[in-house]
C-alpha positions as CSV (number, residue, x, y, z in Angstrom):
1,X,93.4,127.3,105.4
2,X,93.6,128.1,101.7
3,X,93.2,124.6,100.2
4,X,93.2,125.9,96.7
5,X,96.7,127.4,97.3
6,X,97.9,124.2,98.9
7,X,96.7,122.1,96.0
8,X,98.0,124.4,93.3
9,X,101.5,124.6,94.9
10,X,101.5,120.8,95.3
11,X,101.4,120.5,91.6
12,X,105.2,121.2,91.7
13,X,105.3,117.8,93.5
14,X,103.4,116.2,90.7
15,X,105.8,117.7,88.1
16,X,108.8,116.7,90.1
17,X,107.4,113.2,90.7
18,X,107.0,112.7,87.0
19,X,110.3,114.5,86.0
20,X,112.4,112.5,88.5
21,X,111.4,109.2,87.1
22,X,113.7,109.6,84.1
23,X,114.6,113.2,83.4
24,X,116.1,114.7,86.6
25,X,118.9,112.7,88.2
26,X,119.0,112.4,92.0
27,X,122.3,114.3,92.0
28,X,120.6,117.6,91.0
29,X,117.1,117.0,92.4
30,X,117.8,118.7,95.7
31,X,118.6,122.0,93.9
32,X,115.3,121.9,92.1
33,X,113.5,121.3,95.4
34,X,115.4,124.2,97.0
35,X,114.1,126.6,94.4
36,X,110.6,125.1,94.6
37,X,110.6,125.4,98.4
38,X,111.7,129.0,98.3
39,X,109.1,129.9,95.7
40,X,106.4,128.1,97.6
41,X,107.3,129.7,100.9
42,X,107.2,133.1,99.3
43,X,103.8,132.5,97.6
44,X,102.4,131.1,100.9
45,X,103.7,134.2,102.8
46,X,101.9,136.4,100.2
47,X,98.7,134.6,99.6
48,X,97.9,132.5,102.7
49,X,95.5,133.9,105.3
50,X,98.0,133.1,108.1
51,X,99.1,129.7,109.5
52,X,102.1,129.8,107.1
53,X,103.7,126.8,108.7
54,X,100.6,124.6,108.3
55,X,100.2,125.7,104.7
56,X,103.8,124.7,103.9
57,X,103.4,121.5,105.8
58,X,100.3,120.5,103.9
59,X,101.9,121.4,100.5
60,X,104.6,118.8,101.3
61,X,102.0,116.2,102.4
62,X,100.2,116.6,99.1
63,X,103.6,116.5,97.3
64,X,104.4,113.2,98.9
65,X,101.1,111.7,97.6
66,X,101.9,112.9,94.0
67,X,105.5,111.8,94.1
68,X,104.8,108.4,95.6
69,X,102.0,107.7,93.1
70,X,104.2,108.8,90.2
71,X,107.2,106.7,91.3
72,X,105.2,103.7,92.2
73,X,103.1,103.7,89.0
74,X,106.3,104.0,86.8
75,X,108.4,101.8,89.1
76,X,110.4,100.0,86.5
77,X,111.4,103.2,84.7
78,X,112.2,104.7,88.1
79,X,114.3,101.7,89.2
80,X,116.2,101.7,85.9
81,X,117.2,105.4,86.3
82,X,117.8,105.2,90.1
83,X,120.1,102.3,90.9
84,X,120.9,103.9,94.2
85,X,117.3,103.3,95.3
86,X,117.6,99.6,94.5
87,X,121.0,99.4,96.3
88,X,119.4,101.0,99.4
89,X,116.5,98.5,99.3
90,X,118.9,95.5,99.0
91,X,120.4,96.5,102.4
92,X,117.1,96.3,104.2
93,X,115.6,93.2,106.0
94,X,114.2,90.6,103.6
95,X,110.6,91.5,104.5
96,X,111.1,95.0,103.1
97,X,113.8,94.3,100.5
98,X,111.5,91.9,98.6
99,X,109.0,94.7,97.9
100,X,110.7,97.8,96.7
101,X,107.6,99.3,95.1
102,X,105.5,98.8,98.3
103,X,108.4,100.3,100.2
104,X,107.8,103.5,98.4
105,X,104.4,103.8,100.1
106,X,106.2,103.7,103.4
107,X,109.1,106.0,102.5
108,X,106.8,108.5,100.8
109,X,104.8,109.7,103.8
110,X,107.8,109.7,106.0
111,X,109.6,111.9,103.5
112,X,106.5,114.1,103.2
113,X,106.4,114.7,106.9
114,X,110.2,115.5,107.1
115,X,110.1,117.8,104.1
116,X,106.8,119.2,105.3
117,X,108.6,120.4,108.5
118,X,111.2,122.0,106.3
119,X,108.8,123.7,104.0
120,X,106.6,124.7,106.9
121,X,109.7,126.4,108.5
122,X,110.6,128.1,105.2
123,X,107.0,129.4,104.9
124,X,106.9,130.6,108.5
125,X,110.2,132.5,108.0
126,X,108.9,133.9,104.7
127,X,105.7,135.0,106.5
128,X,107.8,136.9,109.1
129,X,109.8,138.6,106.3
130,X,106.9,139.5,104.1
131,X,104.8,140.9,107.0
132,X,107.7,143.1,108.0
133,X,107.8,144.7,104.5
134,X,104.0,145.1,104.0
């Protein structure tokens, strides 16, 4: 495992976590993530010593930590710029709806795992492609 590579690529998560608080609307955020995932998968395929899926998965796990901390620490700015999050929270049972900031600490890791599977798959496919052309 190349932990330095994982950490450095996860800094995209920190940048996106900060940028999505007030700069990047949720309507275009998926396009930013697609570009980031493709870039990360390529870098992992070129620089990782194997285990491409695991490297991609761990980048997303680190990303979820950065993003969750950024969104939770700037919760009021995030909530003001993302009314759809607050609407989603209102539809949950009262035990969860009453604590939208705490809910981020539940949603963050679940999202990290789901997107980790996606980035892991991207990285694995990129590894197959890059190895073919070496």
